[in-house]
C-alpha positions in Angstrom: 14.6 7.1 4.9 12.7 7.9 8.1 12.5 5.0 10.6 9.2 6.1 12.1 6.8 3.2 12.9 9.0 0.6 11.4 12.3 -1.2 11.8 14.9 -1.8 9.1 17.1 -4.8 8.9 19.7 -5.0 6.2 20.5 -8.6 5.5 23.5 -9.8 3.4 23.4 -13.3 2.1 26.6 -14.6 0.5 26.0 -17.3 -2.1 29.0 -18.4 -4.2 30.2 -15.1 -5.7 26.9 -13.2 -5.5 25.9 -10.8 -2.8 22.1 -10.5 -2.3 20.8 -7.6 -0.2 17.3 -6.8 0.9 15.5 -4.5 3.3 12.9 -5.6 5.8 10.4 -3.5 7.7 6.8 -3.0 8.8 4.0 -1.2 7.2 0.8 -0.3 9.2 -2.8 -0.6 8.1 -4.4 1.2 11.1 -3.5 -1.2 13.9 -2.5 -4.1 11.7 1.3 -4.5 11.3 2.4 -5.9 7.9 5.9 -7.3 7.5 7.6 -6.7 4.1 10.8 -7.4 2.3 12.1 -5.1 -0.4 14.6 -6.8 -2.6 15.5 -3.7 -4.5 17.1 -2.0 -6.2 15.4 1.3 -5.7 16.1 2.2 -9.3 14.1 -0.9 -10.5 10.4 -0.8 -11.4 8.4 -1.9 -8.4 6.5 -5.2 -8.5 4.4 -6.2 -5.5 4.1 -10.0 -5.1 1.0 -11.1 -3.1 1.1 -14.6 -1.8 -1.4 -17.3 -1.0 -3.2 -19.0 1.9 -1.1 -19.5 4.9 2.1 -18.6 3.0 4.9 -16.4 4.3 6.8 -14.0 2.2 9.8 -16.4 2.2 7.8 -18.9 0.1 8.3 -16.9 -3.1 10.9 -18.9 -5.1 14.4 -17.3 -5.4 14.5 -18.0 -9.1 11.5 -15.6 -9.6 13.1 -12.9 -7.4 16.4 -13.3 -9.3 14.8 -13.1 -12.7 12.7 -10.0 -11.9 15.8 -8.2 -10.6 17.9 -9.3 -13.6 15.2 -7.6 -15.8 15.3 -4.3 -13.9 12.4 -4.9 -11.6 12.2 -4.3 -7.8 10.4 -7.3 -6.2 8.6 -6.4 -3.0 7.0 -9.2 -0.9 5.0 -9.2 2.3 3.4 -11.5 4.9 -0.3 -11.2 4.7 -2.0 -10.5 8.0 -2.2 -13.4 10.3 0.9 -15.1 9.0 4.7 -14.8 9.4 5.8 -11.7 11.2 2.6 -9.7 10.5 -0.1 -9.0 13.1 -2.0 -12.1 14.4 -5.6 -12.3 15.2 -7.4 -14.0 18.1 -10.5 -15.8 17.0 -10.5 -19.6 16.9 -12.8 -20.8 14.1 -13.9 -24.4 14.4 -12.4 -26.4 11.6 -15.2 -28.9 11.8 -18.1 -26.4 11.9 -16.7 -24.2 9.1 -16.2 -27.2 6.9 -19.7 -28.4 7.6 -21.0 -24.9 6.7 -18.9 -25.0 3.5 -20.5 -28.3 2.5 -24.0 -27.0 3.2 -23.5 -23.6 1.5 -24.0 -21.8 4.8 -22.3 -18.3 5.0 -19.1 -18.3 7.1 -18.2 -15.3 9.3 -14.6 -14.2 9.3 -12.6 -11.8 11.5 -11.4 -9.8 8.5 -12.0 -9.7 4.8 -10.2 -10.1 1.5 -10.8 -6.3 1.2 -8.9 -5.7 4.4 -6.0 -7.8 3.1 -6.0 -5.8 -0.1 -5.6 -2.6 2.0 -2.7 -4.2 3.7 -0.9 -4.4 0.3 -1.6 -0.8 -0.4 -0.1 0.1 3.0 3.2 -1.6 1.9 3.3 0.6 -1.2 2.5 3.7 1.0 5.3 2.8 3.5 7.8 2.6 0.7 6.5 5.8 -1.0 5.7 3.9 -4.2 3.0 5.7 -6.2 2.5 3.0 -8.8 3.6 -0.7 -9.0 3.1 -3.8 -11.0 1.0 -6.3 -9.0 1.4 -10.0 -9.2 -0.9 -12.2 -7.1 -1.0 -16.0 -6.8 -3.8 -18.2 -5.4 -5.4 -16.3 -2.5 -2.9 -13.6 -3.3 -4.7 -13.3 -6.7 -8.0 -12.8 -4.9 -6.5 -10.1 -2.8 -4.9 -8.5 -5.8 -8.2 -8.5 -7.7 -9.6 -6.2 -5.1 -6.4 -4.1 -4.9 -6.3 -3.6 -8.7 -10.1 -2.8 -9.0 -10.2 -0.5 -6.0 -6.9 1.3 -6.6 -6.4 1.4 -10.3 -4.2 4.5 -10.2 -1.6 2.6 -8.1 -1.2 -0.2 -10.6 0.9 -0.5 -13.7 0.0 -4.0 -14.7 -1.8 -7.0 -13.1 -0.5 -10.6 -13.3 -3.0 -13.2 -11.9 -1.6 -16.7 -11.3 -3.6 -19.8 -10.3 -6.5 -17.9 -8.9 -10.3 -17.3 -9.2 -13.0 -14.7 -8.9 -15.4 -17.2 -7.4 -16.1 -18.0 -3.8 -15.1 -21.6 -3.2 -17.9 -24.1 -2.6 -18.3 -27.9 -2.9 -19.2 -27.6 -6.6 -16.2 -25.6 -7.7 -13.7 -26.2 -4.9 -10.7 -28.6 -4.7 -11.1 -32.4 -4.5 -11.6 -33.8 -1.0 -8.1 -35.3 -0.8 -6.6 -31.8 -1.3 -8.8 -30.2 1.3 -8.2 -33.1 3.7 -4.4 -32.7 3.3 -4.6 -28.9 3.8 -6.4 -29.5 7.1 -4.0 -32.2 8.2 -1.1 -29.8 7.7 -2.8 -27.3 10.0 -3.6 -29.9 12.6 0.1 -30.7 13.1 0.7 -27.1 14.4 2.7 -28.1 17.6 5.0 -30.6 15.9 7.7 -29.1 13.5 8.6 -32.5 12.0 5.0 -33.3 11.6 4.3 -30.0 9.9 7.2 -30.7 7.5 5.9 -34.2 6.7 2.4 -32.9 6.1 3.7 -30.0 4.0 5.6 -32.4 1.8 2.5 -34.5 1.3 0.4 -31.4 0.5 3.0 -30.0 -2.0 3.2 -33.4 -3.8 -0.6 -33.4 -4.2 -1.0 -29.8 -5.5 2.4 -29.4 -7.2 3.7 -30.7 -10.5 3.1 -34.4 -10.9 6.2 -36.5 -10.3 8.1 -33.8 -8.5 9.5 -35.0 -5.1 9.7 -32.5 -2.3 11.1 -35.0 0.2 14.7 -33.8 0.0 17.2 -32.7 2.6 17.2 -29.2 1.2 13.4 -28.9 1.2 13.2 -30.2 4.8 15.9 -27.7 5.9 14.1 -24.8 4.1 10.8 -25.8 5.5 12.2 -26.0 9.1 13.6 -22.5 8.8 10.2 -21.3 7.3 8.2 -22.8 10.2 10.6 -21.4 12.8 10.3 -17.9 11.3 6.5 -18.0 11.2 5.7 -19.7 14.4 2.3 -21.3 14.8 -0.1 -21.9 11.9 -3.3 -20.6 13.6 -3.9 -17.9 11.0 -4.5 -20.5 8.3 -8.1 -21.2 9.4 -8.8 -17.5 9.8 -7.5 -16.7 6.3 -9.5 -19.6 4.9 -12.6 -18.2 6.6 -11.9 -14.9 4.9 -11.8 -16.7 1.5 -14.9 -18.8 2.0 -16.8 -15.9 3.6 -16.1 -13.5 0.8 -18.5 -12.7 -2.0 -17.6 -13.6 -5.6 -15.7 -10.9 -7.4 -17.0 -11.4 -10.9 -18.6 -8.0 -11.2 -15.5 -6.5 -9.7 -13.3 -8.1 -12.4 -15.5 -6.6 -15.1 -14.5 -3.1 -13.8 -10.7 -3.8 -14.3 -9.2 -2.0 -17.2 -5.6 -2.5 -16.2 -3.5 -4.6 -18.6 -3.7 -8.1 -17.2 -1.9 -11.3 -17.8 -3.7 -14.4 -16.5 -1.5 -17.6 -16.0 -2.8 -20.9 -14.9 -1.7 -24.6 -14.9 -3.8 -26.9 -16.9 -3.8 -29.6 -14.2 -4.2 -27.3 -11.1 -6.0 -29.6 -8.5 -6.7 -26.7 -6.1 -8.2 -24.0 -8.3 -9.4 -25.6 -11.5 -8.2 -24.1 -14.8 -11.8 -23.2 -15.8 -11.4 -20.3 -13.4 -8.7 -18.8 -15.6 -11.0 -18.9 -18.6 -13.7 -17.3 -16.6 -11.4 -14.5 -15.4 -10.2 -13.9 -18.9 -13.7 -13.4 -20.1 -14.5 -11.0 -17.2 -11.3 -8.8 -17.6 -11.5 -7.4 -21.1 -8.0 -6.1 -21.1 -6.6 -9.5 -20.2 -4.4 -12.1 -22.0 -4.5 -15.8 -21.0 -1.6 -18.2 -20.8 -2.3 -21.9 -19.9 0.8 -23.7 -18.7 1.0 -27.4 -19.7 1.7 -29.8 -16.8 1.6 -27.1 -14.1 -0.2 -27.7 -10.9 -0.9 -25.1 -8.2 2.8 -24.5 -7.2 5.3 -22.4 -9.1 8.2 -24.6 -9.8 11.1 -23.6 -12.0 10.2 -25.8 -14.9 6.7 -24.4 -15.1 8.0 -20.8 -14.7 10.3 -21.3 -17.7 7.3 -22.0 -19.9 5.9 -18.5 -19.4 9.0 -16.5 -18.2 9.5 -14.8 -21.6 5.9 -13.7 -21.9 5.8 -12.4 -18.3 8.9 -10.2 -18.7 7.6 -8.9 -22.1 4.3 -8.1 -20.5 5.8 -6.3 -17.6 8.1 -4.4 -19.9 5.0 -3.1 -21.7 
């Protein structure tokens, strides 16, 4: 494989008797650099995973990656622009002013768009010479994937949409105030690693599965490594501006003819479950799975509830 315009790092991770290998590199969407990780194998059927607001590629749970590989798929993940090792942008949106505009239904300007972020995903497929892939998007990643699937249907085998929406968030359909407040508190602790870990734990316990504790030594260790990899959290507000500044995608969803599986937790406090029913009505080729007791995060117990159907769907 040519090494032009990218670097390759082969990482070997030893865990008990298993050896896990993946390839990392950069794709380019014009001047925007997008970091990706290809778990392989090259003989597997590609599936591009598109992650959510402020999330790095390392946030995808290992149990999902392992299960996809065990079923002959090739998981590929990437850092959205403005997070992790991908290109960062420079504008400094005011948290207070943008939230005030949000409450007053005043349009918000953003440095880039959801459409730009969808093009980033296509650039990863191009870099890996993948003509067609399954697409799985979660939360903001689902919004990005909606555009990718609608605008590039010939590049898509199937579409899996998890915990997402076609609507532009506003005070009437958005998350409860305590969720928004905790998201902003997490961002405000940008210069304090321990503070960011503490605020992340509080956020995850609000938006995740009720009763699940994230305040464990392993989670703290994993989150510390996660923060050290990604550096500052300044891209969070710019990504949020891209979401709130976007137009709703309802008409776009009507144009999707790709086989689609919509998955949503019935108690999601961030993106309410009614959004899944709406997307199901808009995408005629879709199937809807509602997961009992699932919040906005993908934990292993929730995954087990739809794992069989997901693999069957991807297998066609």
